[in-house]
Residue frames as qw, qx, qy, qz and C-alpha x, y, z in Angstrom:
[[0.452, 0.348, 0.302, 0.764, -16.41, 9.03, 16.87],
 [0.148, -0.843, -0.306, -0.416, -18.87, 11.69, 17.95],
 [0.616, -0.769, -0.082, 0.151, -17.29, 11.96, 21.37],
 [0.706, -0.175, 0.177, 0.663, -13.70, 11.96, 20.14],
 [0.322, 0.414, 0.333, 0.784, -14.42, 14.73, 17.61],
 [0.069, -0.273, -0.399, 0.873, -16.49, 16.74, 20.11],
 [0.241, -0.229, -0.516, -0.789, -19.68, 16.82, 18.12],
 [0.430, -0.037, 0.475, -0.767, -22.97, 17.42, 19.89],
 [0.824, 0.259, 0.201, -0.461, -24.94, 15.24, 17.45],
 [0.681, -0.080, 0.680, 0.261, -23.97, 11.96, 15.74],
 [0.599, 0.699, 0.384, 0.070, -25.35, 13.28, 12.44],
 [0.017, 0.948, -0.246, -0.200, -22.62, 15.92, 12.44],
 [0.498, -0.450, 0.679, 0.298, -20.04, 13.21, 11.82],
 [0.731, 0.489, 0.475, 0.032, -21.69, 12.36, 8.49],
 [0.302, 0.917, -0.199, -0.168, -19.57, 15.10, 6.86],
 [0.274, -0.615, 0.723, 0.157, -16.58, 12.75, 7.26],
 [0.596, 0.056, 0.799, 0.063, -18.09, 9.90, 5.33],
 [0.606, 0.733, 0.282, -0.124, -19.06, 11.65, 2.09],
 [0.580, -0.208, 0.396, 0.681, -16.12, 11.49, -0.34],
 [0.251, 0.687, -0.145, -0.667, -15.68, 14.18, -2.98],
 [0.854, 0.502, 0.059, -0.125, -15.93, 13.16, -6.66],
 [0.313, 0.766, -0.552, 0.099, -12.13, 13.69, -6.93],
 [0.386, -0.436, 0.767, -0.271, -11.52, 11.26, -4.05],
 [0.849, 0.190, 0.423, -0.252, -13.76, 8.65, -5.64],
 [0.716, 0.673, -0.183, -0.036, -11.98, 8.91, -8.98],
 [0.097, 0.702, -0.680, 0.192, -8.54, 8.75, -7.37],
 [0.581, -0.273, 0.717, -0.274, -9.52, 5.65, -5.38],
 [0.874, 0.374, 0.248, -0.188, -11.01, 3.89, -8.40],
 [0.580, 0.721, -0.375, 0.061, -7.87, 4.62, -10.51],
 [0.173, -0.588, 0.750, -0.247, -5.66, 3.40, -7.62],
 [0.797, -0.015, 0.525, -0.298, -7.76, 0.24, -7.45],
 [0.840, 0.537, 0.022, -0.077, -7.33, -0.48, -11.12],
 [0.297, 0.757, -0.563, 0.150, -3.61, 0.17, -10.89],
 [0.438, -0.424, 0.745, -0.272, -3.30, -2.37, -8.04],
 [0.872, 0.241, 0.366, -0.219, -5.29, -4.91, -10.04],
 [0.650, 0.717, -0.252, 0.001, -3.02, -4.35, -13.05],
 [0.006, -0.700, 0.676, -0.232, 0.07, -4.72, -10.89],
 [0.664, -0.214, 0.659, -0.281, -1.19, -7.92, -9.25],
 [0.880, 0.400, 0.211, -0.146, -2.02, -9.51, -12.63],
 [0.472, 0.774, -0.418, 0.059, 1.43, -8.66, -14.00],
 [0.330, -0.584, 0.715, -0.198, 3.14, -10.59, -11.17],
 [0.552, 0.150, -0.803, -0.169, 4.02, -14.25, -11.92],
 [0.805, -0.455, -0.168, -0.342, 2.15, -16.67, -9.73],
 [0.383, -0.642, 0.633, -0.202, 3.92, -17.99, -6.66],
 [0.434, 0.261, -0.852, -0.134, 5.51, -21.38, -7.14],
 [0.823, -0.349, -0.293, -0.339, 3.62, -24.31, -5.67],
 [0.545, -0.639, 0.508, -0.191, 4.74, -25.78, -2.39],
 [0.123, 0.421, -0.890, -0.125, 7.16, -28.72, -2.65],
 [0.322, 0.060, 0.915, -0.234, 5.45, -32.04, -3.24],
 [0.594, 0.546, 0.338, -0.485, 2.73, -30.98, -5.68],
 [0.538, 0.080, 0.673, 0.500, 2.87, -32.53, -9.09],
 [0.094, 0.282, -0.223, -0.928, 2.49, -30.04, -11.99],
 [0.238, -0.169, -0.783, -0.550, 0.00, -32.22, -13.87],
 [0.236, -0.530, -0.778, 0.241, -2.28, -32.39, -10.80],
 [0.058, -0.533, -0.215, 0.817, -2.23, -28.65, -10.37],
 [0.125, 0.116, -0.536, -0.827, -2.93, -28.23, -14.08],
 [0.231, -0.368, -0.865, -0.251, -5.98, -30.48, -13.75],
 [0.218, -0.611, -0.611, 0.453, -7.27, -28.54, -10.76],
 [0.072, -0.708, -0.123, 0.692, -6.57, -24.98, -11.97],
 [0.643, 0.703, 0.299, 0.051, -6.41, -25.28, -15.72],
 [0.081, -0.869, 0.389, 0.294, -2.84, -24.21, -16.04],
 [0.719, 0.518, -0.455, -0.084, -0.17, -25.58, -18.25],
 [0.945, -0.296, 0.020, 0.136, 1.87, -28.57, -17.20],
 [0.500, -0.656, 0.372, 0.425, 5.60, -28.73, -16.84],
 [0.507, 0.030, 0.634, 0.583, 5.99, -29.76, -20.46],
 [0.060, 0.188, -0.241, -0.950, 3.81, -26.88, -21.68],
 [0.142, -0.377, -0.838, -0.367, 0.55, -28.72, -22.30],
 [0.318, -0.152, 0.180, -0.918, -2.58, -26.79, -21.56],
 [0.120, -0.282, -0.951, 0.048, -5.42, -28.55, -19.84]]
């Protein structure tokens, strides 16, 4: 990085790694928005061949008939 940017000292490149408070807030808000979006998505269907009651026992989800385990 030092060589590519043409800096005489490696410590000069430290200016590129210190985010501003606005950048930190923007990244945190973006992270929370991604988390919210992911949680809103329905889970992917299981691969063919898995029985719903077995998956419910493993992951604590509801079975095909709606029973919670």
